[in-house]
C-alpha positions as CSV (number, residue, x, y, z in Angstrom):
1,M,1.0,1.4,-29.1
2,K,-0.4,-0.9,-26.4
3,I,-1.0,-0.8,-22.8
4,S,-2.8,-2.9,-19.7
5,I,-4.4,-0.6,-17.6
6,Q,-5.7,-2.2,-14.2
7,C,-8.1,0.4,-12.2
8,F,-9.4,-0.7,-8.6
9,A,-12.4,0.4,-6.5
10,G,-13.8,3.5,-7.4
11,L,-11.5,3.9,-10.6
12,K,-13.0,1.0,-12.5
13,K,-15.6,3.3,-13.8
14,Y,-12.8,4.7,-15.6
15,L,-12.5,1.6,-17.8
16,P,-13.4,0.8,-21.1
17,D,-16.4,-1.3,-21.1
18,D,-14.7,-4.1,-22.8
19,A,-12.8,-4.5,-19.5
20,L,-12.3,-7.9,-17.7
21,N,-11.6,-8.0,-14.2
22,N,-11.1,-4.5,-13.6
23,L,-8.2,-4.9,-16.7
24,A,-8.3,-3.9,-19.7
25,S,-5.9,-3.0,-23.0
26,L,-5.7,0.1,-24.4
27,V,-4.1,1.7,-27.6
28,V,-2.2,5.1,-26.8
29,D,0.2,7.6,-28.6
30,E,3.4,6.4,-28.5
31,G,5.5,7.6,-25.7
32,I,2.2,8.8,-23.6
33,N,3.1,10.3,-20.5
34,I,0.9,8.9,-17.5
35,E,-0.2,12.4,-16.2
36,K,-1.9,12.6,-20.0
37,L,-3.1,9.1,-20.0
38,L,-5.0,9.7,-16.8
39,K,-6.4,13.0,-18.5
40,L,-7.3,11.1,-21.4
41,L,-9.5,8.8,-19.3
42,S,-11.2,11.6,-17.0
43,I,-9.3,10.7,-14.1
44,D,-7.9,13.8,-11.5
45,D,-4.3,13.1,-10.4
46,E,-5.6,12.7,-6.5
47,E,-8.2,10.5,-7.3
48,A,-5.4,8.3,-8.8
49,H,-3.7,7.7,-5.6
50,L,-1.5,4.9,-5.6
51,V,0.3,4.3,-9.5
52,I,2.4,1.3,-10.2
53,L,4.2,0.9,-13.3
54,N,5.3,-2.7,-13.9
55,G,5.5,-3.2,-10.2
56,I,7.1,-0.2,-9.2
57,F,5.4,2.9,-7.3
58,I,5.5,6.7,-9.4
59,P,4.7,9.1,-7.2
60,S,2.2,12.3,-8.3
61,E,5.4,14.4,-9.1
62,E,6.8,11.6,-11.5
63,R,3.9,11.2,-13.5
64,S,4.5,13.8,-16.2
65,A,7.8,13.1,-16.8
66,T,7.0,8.8,-16.8
67,H,6.6,8.2,-20.3
68,L,5.1,4.5,-21.6
69,K,6.1,2.3,-23.5
70,E,5.0,-0.7,-25.6
71,N,3.4,-3.8,-23.3
72,D,3.6,-1.6,-20.1
73,S,1.3,-2.5,-17.2
74,L,-0.3,0.4,-15.4
75,T,-2.2,-0.3,-11.9
76,L,-4.4,2.7,-10.6
77,W,-5.6,2.5,-6.9
78,P,-7.8,5.3,-5.5
79,E,-7.1,6.5,-1.8
80,V,-8.7,3.6,0.5
81,A,-9.2,3.7,4.3
82,G,-10.2,0.9,6.5
83,G,-10.2,-0.3,10.0
């Protein structure tokens, strides 16, 4: 099934080479959960501080129970600091 993934800041290094504007389309197994997708992309759970699925924040403790569907849109942000 096809999903889109957008990674920001230090996480964009995990996107495929053909990603444009920090956005890539991926073909993944039907029903994969967010936790498994992060592992597939070699992203540590702690590294993906902010995970947004179709505009909804998914906390770390819900990632293994949240399964992706065709055409889902996943956005990942690392922890950021500023001042």
